[in-house]
C-alpha positions as a printed NumPy array, in Angstrom:
array([[ -9.608, -52.002,   9.545],
       [-11.323, -49.896,   6.878],
       [-11.182, -46.845,   9.16 ],
       [ -7.476, -47.479,   9.723],
       [ -6.817, -47.686,   5.962],
       [ -8.893, -44.557,   5.354],
       [ -6.966, -42.717,   8.057],
       [ -3.682, -43.859,   6.559],
       [ -4.708, -42.618,   3.129],
       [ -5.703, -39.244,   4.557],
       [ -2.363, -38.993,   6.335],
       [ -0.558, -39.804,   3.093],
       [ -2.482, -37.04 ,   1.308],
       [ -1.675, -34.569,   4.086],
       [  1.996, -35.548,   4.006],
       [  2.03 , -35.15 ,   0.219],
       [  0.747, -31.566,   0.399],
       [  3.082, -30.717,   3.275],
       [  6.067, -31.974,   1.27 ],
       [  7.649, -28.989,  -0.538],
       [  4.767, -26.906,   0.944],
       [  2.567, -27.983,  -1.982],
       [ -0.501, -26.652,  -0.138],
       [  0.74 , -23.143,  -0.938],
       [ -0.289, -23.823,  -4.539],
       [ -3.9  , -24.12 ,  -3.384],
       [ -3.633, -20.644,  -1.868],
       [ -2.203, -19.426,  -5.181],
       [ -5.164, -20.845,  -7.115],
       [ -7.623, -19.109,  -4.779],
       [ -5.656, -15.842,  -4.986],
       [ -5.611, -15.843,  -8.809],
       [ -9.326, -16.582,  -9.068],
       [-10.082, -13.909,  -6.45 ],
       [ -8.173, -11.263,  -8.413],
       [-10.017, -12.252, -11.602],
       [-13.346, -12.018,  -9.734],
       [-12.398,  -8.618,  -8.293],
       [-11.87 ,  -7.194, -11.806],
       [-14.881,  -8.961, -13.344],
       [-17.246,  -6.686, -15.288],
       [-20.342,  -8.837, -14.758],
       [-19.86 , -10.743, -11.512],
       [-23.404, -12.107, -11.437],
       [-23.041, -13.575, -14.927],
       [-20.01 , -15.725, -14.063],
       [-20.651, -19.393, -14.819],
       [-19.777, -21.497, -11.779],
       [-20.043, -24.603, -13.969],
       [-17.412, -23.227, -16.347],
       [-15.053, -22.406, -13.461],
       [-15.228, -25.889, -11.989],
       [-15.069, -27.565, -15.424],
       [-11.986, -25.563, -16.434],
       [-10.205, -26.05 , -13.089],
       [-10.905, -29.774, -13.138],
       [ -9.736, -29.989, -16.744],
       [ -6.512, -28.111, -15.962],
       [ -5.879, -30.261, -12.899],
       [ -6.443, -33.484, -14.839],
       [ -4.135, -32.302, -17.618],
       [ -1.391, -31.451, -15.116],
       [ -1.848, -34.764, -13.309],
       [ -1.812, -36.749, -16.561],
       [  1.309, -35.032, -17.905],
       [  3.313, -34.828, -14.673],
       [  2.159, -37.772, -12.557],
       [  1.096, -40.669, -14.805],
       [  3.539, -42.969, -16.582],
       [  1.503, -42.7  , -19.777],
       [  1.413, -38.886, -19.746],
       [  5.079, -38.554, -18.868],
       [  6.016, -40.992, -21.609],
       [  3.909, -39.249, -24.269],
       [  5.068, -35.73 , -23.475],
       [  8.673, -36.826, -22.917],
       [  8.585, -38.333, -26.414],
       [  7.19 , -35.082, -27.816],
       [  9.919, -33.158, -25.965],
       [ 12.514, -35.547, -27.413],
       [ 10.989, -34.869, -30.834],
       [ 11.559, -31.148, -30.344],
       [ 15.161, -31.828, -29.345],
       [ 15.643, -33.94 , -32.474],
       [ 14.325, -31.058, -34.566],
       [ 17.01 , -28.838, -33.009],
       [ 19.606, -31.14 , -34.553],
       [ 18.021, -30.71 , -37.99 ],
       [ 18.121, -26.944, -37.58 ],
       [ 21.797, -27.221, -36.604],
       [ 22.552, -28.619, -40.059],
       [ 21.427, -25.383, -41.703],
       [ 23.088, -23.235, -39.048],
       [ 26.411, -25.092, -39.41 ],
       [ 26.331, -24.717, -43.201],
       [ 25.749, -20.941, -43.044],
       [ 27.908, -20.047, -40.026],
       [ 30.527, -22.826, -40.1  ],
       [ 32.607, -23.237, -36.951],
       [ 30.81 , -20.366, -35.234],
       [ 27.892, -22.778, -34.741],
       [ 30.117, -25.071, -32.656],
       [ 29.389, -24.352, -28.992],
       [ 32.562, -26.216, -27.986],
       [ 34.702, -23.453, -29.474],
       [ 36.364, -20.766, -27.327],
       [ 33.454, -18.396, -28.07 ],
       [ 30.9  , -20.768, -26.485],
       [ 27.252, -20.384, -27.479],
       [ 26.597, -17.308, -29.61 ],
       [ 22.908, -16.462, -29.076],
       [ 22.367, -14.87 , -32.496],
       [ 23.829, -17.926, -34.232],
       [ 22.552, -20.779, -32.081],
       [ 19.079, -19.652, -31.006],
       [ 17.648, -17.157, -33.5  ],
       [ 18.014, -19.434, -36.572],
       [ 15.907, -22.058, -34.772],
       [ 12.996, -19.594, -34.921],
       [ 13.427, -19.361, -38.707],
       [ 13.474, -23.159, -39.088],
       [ 10.388, -23.672, -36.939],
       [  8.592, -20.848, -38.745],
       [  9.127, -22.667, -42.042],
       [  8.199, -26.053, -40.547],
       [  4.954, -24.809, -38.964],
       [  3.985, -23.061, -42.189],
       [  4.521, -26.311, -44.119],
       [  2.516, -28.317, -41.576],
       [ -0.268, -25.761, -41.825],
       [ -0.265, -25.987, -45.63 ],
       [ -0.614, -29.774, -45.649],
       [ -3.439, -29.48 , -43.102],
       [ -1.859, -31.131, -40.058],
       [ -2.153, -28.037, -37.859],
       [ -5.819, -27.642, -38.796],
       [ -6.545, -31.286, -37.949],
       [ -4.891, -31.004, -34.534],
       [ -6.632, -27.717, -33.774],
       [-10.067, -29.023, -34.776],
       [ -9.587, -32.261, -32.804],
       [ -8.629, -30.369, -29.63 ],
       [-11.443, -27.869, -30.147],
       [-13.95 , -30.69 , -30.694],
       [-12.977, -32.139, -27.296],
       [-12.668, -28.882, -25.38 ],
       [-15.672, -26.855, -26.623],
       [-18.385, -29.08 , -25.05 ],
       [-16.48 , -29.173, -21.736],
       [-16.046, -25.404, -21.576],
       [-19.312, -24.398, -23.254],
       [-17.519, -21.78 , -25.371],
       [-18.226, -20.796, -28.983],
       [-16.605, -22.601, -31.902],
       [-14.697, -19.561, -33.185],
       [-13.108, -18.561, -29.874],
       [-12.298, -22.183, -29.026],
       [-10.486, -22.717, -32.342],
       [ -8.486, -19.521, -31.875],
       [ -7.514, -20.453, -28.312],
       [ -6.426, -23.969, -29.301],
       [ -4.478, -22.59 , -32.269],
       [ -2.585, -20.301, -29.89 ],
       [ -0.893, -23.389, -28.431],
       [  0.993, -23.652, -31.742],
       [  0.741, -20.272, -33.458],
       [  1.483, -16.72 , -32.338],
       [ -0.919, -14.206, -30.806],
       [ -1.61 , -12.496, -34.144],
       [ -1.431, -15.627, -36.332],
       [ -4.031, -17.729, -34.47 ],
       [ -6.873, -15.176, -34.928],
       [ -6.334, -15.466, -38.7  ],
       [ -8.014, -18.882, -38.502],
       [-11.271, -17.206, -37.468],
       [-10.844, -13.862, -39.246],
       [-14.271, -14.156, -40.918],
       [-15.938, -14.246, -37.488],
       [-13.973, -11.568, -35.587],
       [-16.215,  -8.734, -36.793],
       [-19.252, -10.315, -35.102],
       [-17.53 , -11.593, -31.942],
       [-18.88 , -10.499, -28.571],
       [-16.632,  -8.656, -26.097],
       [-16.338, -11.859, -24.072],
       [-15.182, -13.805, -27.145],
       [-12.697, -11.08 , -28.105],
       [-11.205, -11.052, -24.608],
       [-10.881, -14.838, -24.727],
       [ -9.009, -14.608, -28.046],
       [ -6.761, -11.812, -26.752],
       [ -6.09 , -13.35 , -23.32 ],
       [ -5.214, -16.656, -24.937],
       [ -2.728, -14.882, -27.196],
       [ -1.129, -13.34 , -24.106],
       [ -1.116, -16.65 , -22.189],
       [  0.555, -18.796, -24.86 ],
       [  3.87 , -19.006, -26.692],
       [  4.209, -19.746, -30.391],
       [  5.738, -23.074, -31.419],
       [  8.787, -21.327, -32.885],
       [  9.597, -19.488, -29.657],
       [  8.881, -22.589, -27.569],
       [ 11.583, -24.319, -29.592],
       [ 13.954, -21.391, -29.067],
       [ 13.473, -21.469, -25.292],
       [ 14.052, -25.21 , -25.308],
       [ 17.418, -24.842, -27.   ],
       [ 18.304, -22.128, -24.453],
       [ 17.867, -24.683, -21.658],
       [ 14.266, -24.148, -20.471],
       [ 12.592, -27.534, -19.648],
       [ 10.71 , -28.534, -22.834],
       [  8.363, -30.93 , -21.025],
       [  7.037, -28.093, -18.862],
       [  6.864, -25.682, -21.814],
       [  4.651, -28.187, -23.65 ],
       [  2.549, -28.798, -20.549],
       [  2.116, -25.043, -20.   ],
       [  0.99 , -24.604, -23.611],
       [ -1.732, -27.262, -23.246],
       [ -2.865, -26.154, -19.781],
       [ -3.22 , -22.543, -20.958],
       [ -6.062, -23.557, -23.3  ],
       [ -8.702, -24.097, -20.584],
       [ -6.874, -21.661, -18.284],
       [ -7.192, -18.694, -20.658],
       [-10.873, -19.439, -21.242],
       [-11.491, -19.711, -17.5  ],
       [ -9.875, -16.377, -16.616],
       [-11.366, -14.533, -19.608],
       [-14.878, -15.767, -18.797],
       [-14.488, -14.533, -15.219],
       [-13.19 , -11.117, -16.279],
       [-15.912, -10.636, -18.903],
       [-18.594, -13.348, -18.727],
       [-20.718, -13.965, -21.81 ],
       [-23.883, -11.827, -21.769],
       [-24.772, -12.246, -25.454],
       [-25.236, -15.224, -27.782],
       [-22.124, -15.847, -29.94 ],
       [-22.681, -16.602, -33.614],
       [-20.771, -19.914, -33.46 ],
       [-22.115, -21.108, -30.101],
       [-22.543, -24.881, -30.156],
       [-20.528, -25.347, -33.336],
       [-16.905, -25.948, -34.385],
       [-17.657, -25.803, -38.12 ],
       [-15.375, -22.864, -38.841],
       [-13.412, -22.569, -42.085],
       [ -9.606, -22.451, -41.816],
       [ -8.181, -21.251, -45.128],
       [ -4.625, -21.812, -46.381],
       [ -2.606, -18.714, -47.228],
       [  0.006, -20.494, -49.379],
       [ -0.364, -21.802, -52.957],
       [  1.821, -24.904, -52.6  ],
       [  4.374, -26.507, -50.27 ],
       [  7.307, -24.45 , -51.574],
       [  5.306, -21.247, -51.175],
       [  4.415, -22.307, -47.619],
       [  8.094, -22.896, -46.761],
       [  9.079, -19.546, -48.294],
       [  6.347, -17.653, -46.425],
       [  7.168, -19.44 , -43.16 ],
       [ 10.877, -18.73 , -43.577],
       [ 10.183, -15.047, -44.188],
       [  7.876, -14.831, -41.178],
       [ 10.414, -16.718, -39.05 ],
       [ 13.174, -14.361, -40.182],
       [ 11.09 , -11.316, -39.265],
       [ 10.375, -12.822, -35.834],
       [ 14.039, -13.757, -35.259],
       [ 15.253, -10.29 , -36.244],
       [ 12.552,  -8.716, -34.075],
       [ 13.547, -10.874, -31.086],
       [ 17.241, -10.089, -31.538],
       [ 16.568,  -6.368, -31.941],
       [ 14.285,  -6.269, -28.879],
       [ 16.885,  -8.035, -26.745],
       [ 19.616,  -5.6  , -27.81 ],
       [ 17.341,  -2.633, -27.115],
       [ 15.832,  -3.839, -23.838],
       [ 19.053,  -5.184, -22.31 ],
       [ 20.808,  -1.923, -23.164],
       [ 17.961,   0.201, -21.807],
       [ 17.753,  -1.852, -18.616],
       [ 21.501,  -1.4  , -18.131],
       [ 21.067,   2.368, -18.586],
       [ 18.107,   2.509, -16.186],
       [ 19.977,   0.432, -13.597],
       [ 22.981,   2.751, -13.869],
       [ 20.861,   5.884, -13.405],
       [ 18.839,   4.389, -10.55 ],
       [ 22.011,   3.153,  -8.859],
       [ 23.75 ,   6.505,  -9.237],
       [ 20.799,   8.434,  -7.809],
       [ 19.912,   5.999,  -5.013],
       [ 23.586,   5.672,  -4.059],
       [ 23.433,   9.147,  -2.55 ],
       [ 20.669,   8.15 ,  -0.142],
       [ 21.002,   4.383,   0.403],
       [ 23.868,   2.097,   1.363],
       [ 22.822,  -0.4  ,  -1.332],
       [ 21.956,   1.042,  -4.785],
       [ 18.463,   0.347,  -6.149],
       [ 18.046,  -1.409,  -9.519],
       [ 15.109,  -2.794, -11.474],
       [ 16.031,  -6.246, -10.205],
       [ 15.783,  -5.205,  -6.557],
       [ 12.413,  -3.518,  -7.221],
       [ 11.033,  -6.581,  -9.03 ],
       [ 12.344,  -8.865,  -6.282],
       [ 10.405,  -6.877,  -3.681],
       [  7.212,  -6.382,  -5.713],
       [  6.827,  -9.961,  -6.947],
       [  8.32 , -11.851,  -3.974],
       [  4.95 , -12.902,  -2.566],
       [  3.533, -13.572,  -6.032],
       [  6.317, -16.11 ,  -6.48 ],
       [  5.653, -17.574,  -3.041],
       [  1.906, -18.169,  -3.488],
       [  2.381, -20.027,  -6.79 ],
       [  4.574, -22.558,  -4.987],
       [  8.14 , -21.275,  -5.476],
       [ 10.454, -22.406,  -2.612],
       [ 10.989, -19.432,  -0.325],
       [ 14.779, -19.375,  -0.841],
       [ 14.232, -18.685,  -4.556],
       [ 11.364, -16.192,  -4.253],
       [ 13.53 , -13.099,  -4.707],
       [ 15.114, -14.406,  -7.902],
       [ 11.734, -15.635,  -9.136],
       [ 10.256, -12.205,  -8.389],
       [ 12.888, -10.609, -10.608],
       [ 11.977, -12.929, -13.489],
       [  8.223, -12.405, -13.044],
       [  8.724,  -8.649, -13.11 ],
       [ 10.964,  -8.808, -16.177],
       [  8.411, -10.926, -18.006],
       [  5.536,  -8.524, -17.291],
       [  7.356,  -5.225, -17.841],
       [  9.784,  -6.254, -20.612],
       [  9.039,  -9.669, -22.181],
       [  9.342, -13.392, -21.557],
       [ 12.408, -13.76 , -23.807],
       [ 14.31 , -11.342, -21.585],
       [ 13.127, -13.225, -18.472],
       [ 14.008, -16.665, -19.871],
       [ 17.479, -15.419, -20.851],
       [ 18.088, -14.733, -17.127],
       [ 16.169, -17.856, -16.081],
       [ 18.862, -20.099, -17.591],
       [ 21.607, -18.045, -15.92 ],
       [ 20.204, -18.04 , -12.398],
       [ 21.139, -20.823,  -9.983],
       [ 17.627, -22.085,  -9.205],
       [ 16.307, -25.249,  -7.596],
       [ 14.871, -27.831, -10.014],
       [ 11.4  , -27.321,  -8.495],
       [ 11.701, -23.548,  -8.959],
       [ 12.743, -23.98 , -12.589],
       [  9.753, -26.228, -13.298],
       [  7.149, -23.935, -11.684],
       [  8.644, -20.763, -13.182],
       [  8.517, -22.302, -16.656],
       [  4.709, -22.22 , -16.383],
       [  4.608, -18.717, -14.904],
       [  6.773, -17.243, -17.677],
       [  5.315, -19.21 , -20.621],
       [  3.254, -16.48 , -22.254],
       [  3.362, -13.209, -24.201],
       [  1.634, -11.273, -21.407],
       [  3.628,  -8.05 , -21.273],
       [  2.794,  -4.422, -21.971],
       [  4.227,  -4.391, -25.495],
       [  1.896,  -7.251, -26.484],
       [ -1.086,  -4.911, -26.075],
       [  0.249,  -2.863, -28.988],
       [  1.098,  -6.004, -30.958],
       [ -2.473,  -7.295, -30.66 ],
       [ -4.058,  -3.938, -31.463],
       [ -1.88 ,  -3.709, -34.573],
       [ -2.058,  -7.369, -35.613],
       [ -5.698,  -8.254, -34.917],
       [ -6.734,  -4.694, -35.805],
       [ -5.261,  -5.22 , -39.279],
       [ -7.424,  -8.344, -39.695],
       [-10.583,  -6.504, -38.667],
       [-10.176,  -2.678, -38.486],
       [-13.754,  -2.277, -37.221],
       [-12.749,  -4.058, -33.989],
       [ -9.851,  -1.717, -33.246],
       [-11.768,   0.273, -30.6  ],
       [-12.745,  -2.994, -28.868],
       [ -9.116,  -4.165, -28.93 ],
       [ -7.985,  -0.888, -27.342],
       [-10.727,  -1.102, -24.713],
       [ -9.842,  -4.701, -23.795],
       [ -6.034,  -4.363, -24.003],
       [ -5.276,  -4.161, -20.279],
       [ -7.928,  -6.768, -19.486],
       [ -6.188,  -9.137, -21.932],
       [ -2.832,  -8.44 , -20.26 ],
       [ -4.378,  -9.187, -16.861],
       [ -6.048, -12.309, -18.254],
       [ -2.84 , -13.671, -19.783],
       [ -0.806, -12.95 , -16.649],
       [ -3.351, -14.584, -14.333],
       [ -3.568, -17.616, -16.643],
       [  0.188, -18.164, -16.476],
       [  0.19 , -17.789, -12.682],
       [ -2.785, -20.151, -12.384],
       [ -0.976, -22.752, -14.521],
       [  2.082, -22.432, -12.269],
       [  0.043, -22.8  ,  -9.071],
       [ -1.756, -25.892, -10.389],
       [  1.463, -27.46 , -11.688],
       [  3.131, -26.875,  -8.298],
       [  0.652, -29.363,  -6.788],
       [  2.111, -32.143,  -8.946],
       [  5.823, -31.251,  -9.016]])
């Protein structure tokens, strides 16, 4: 009887992984880790314990969020909280822009009016929460839990956890007093984490665009151990970090009072919103120009003109497949993966909500696209973190492409793991 029950359980497990071809996600996990190992600088120094601890941690997080009633309820409530905050931001948008903020009008949703102001609101809100100390408490609590599991230093752990809420140049500010003395392995962890995460303000913007908020939140949490895992494979620790075994790192406020915090956050949010809008205008226009030129030239030789989309679809088709994307959506997913890497995730998500994709594809792609890992981010980190600690500029330049690889692999690893539970 026991053998019969055991056999039945095994059959159920096999059937589960065969459903939606979930077993492909296992191949994706192996492929991502193999690529990271291939590019590792110190293969013999890789900690097997860290790899298994991080993978287990990521898997448990994904299972808790996506498969347990408790996890689903908690993160669904948080997602609902984000949606409620959108309504508060709409009050300010409606006051400034009047009827133009009404998506029911003949003009529909105007991106510059409906989405970009949300970034400003969340910039001010996060700055206020940081001033009153809530962000610091959350960051320290997560770091206190995660550091012993991962065996990482206090400074890099705090920066990585902070990246789940702050941007790739804002999070390192929390540990600016330690950056000068960070090892190359710690610096890569900080940089890769910045590439692998989204800031809270942009997460909110993508949510209002129609990207699943539950999966955006899940991706942000899963990228914490994921970024550490990939970074510690690419450049394992060969030195002894200054803050190893400790999370007692100071996290100073930049604002004088609550009003100053709101003003600073609003200004930073405005700069980010304007930057996002300007980048979209520039990149969409340039892509249109490139597509026109490529189509005009290739039209002389081929029956079907070549565009960036067709190139991305071919190059990233199998990448999409091994992270668990249904095969009928792999071409479209390949386009989005290519756009995210070469241009940016905002550009990719803007097409994500326009494409007719299966619900499973949308969920998995949310994880794969949820990060700043694109070529322009290398320059952003060199400029941003380099301004915090100019003496580390050469290290930032040296590790730039490794950080891009680390962030990209982290996002793909998150997607492959999540595909096992979707």
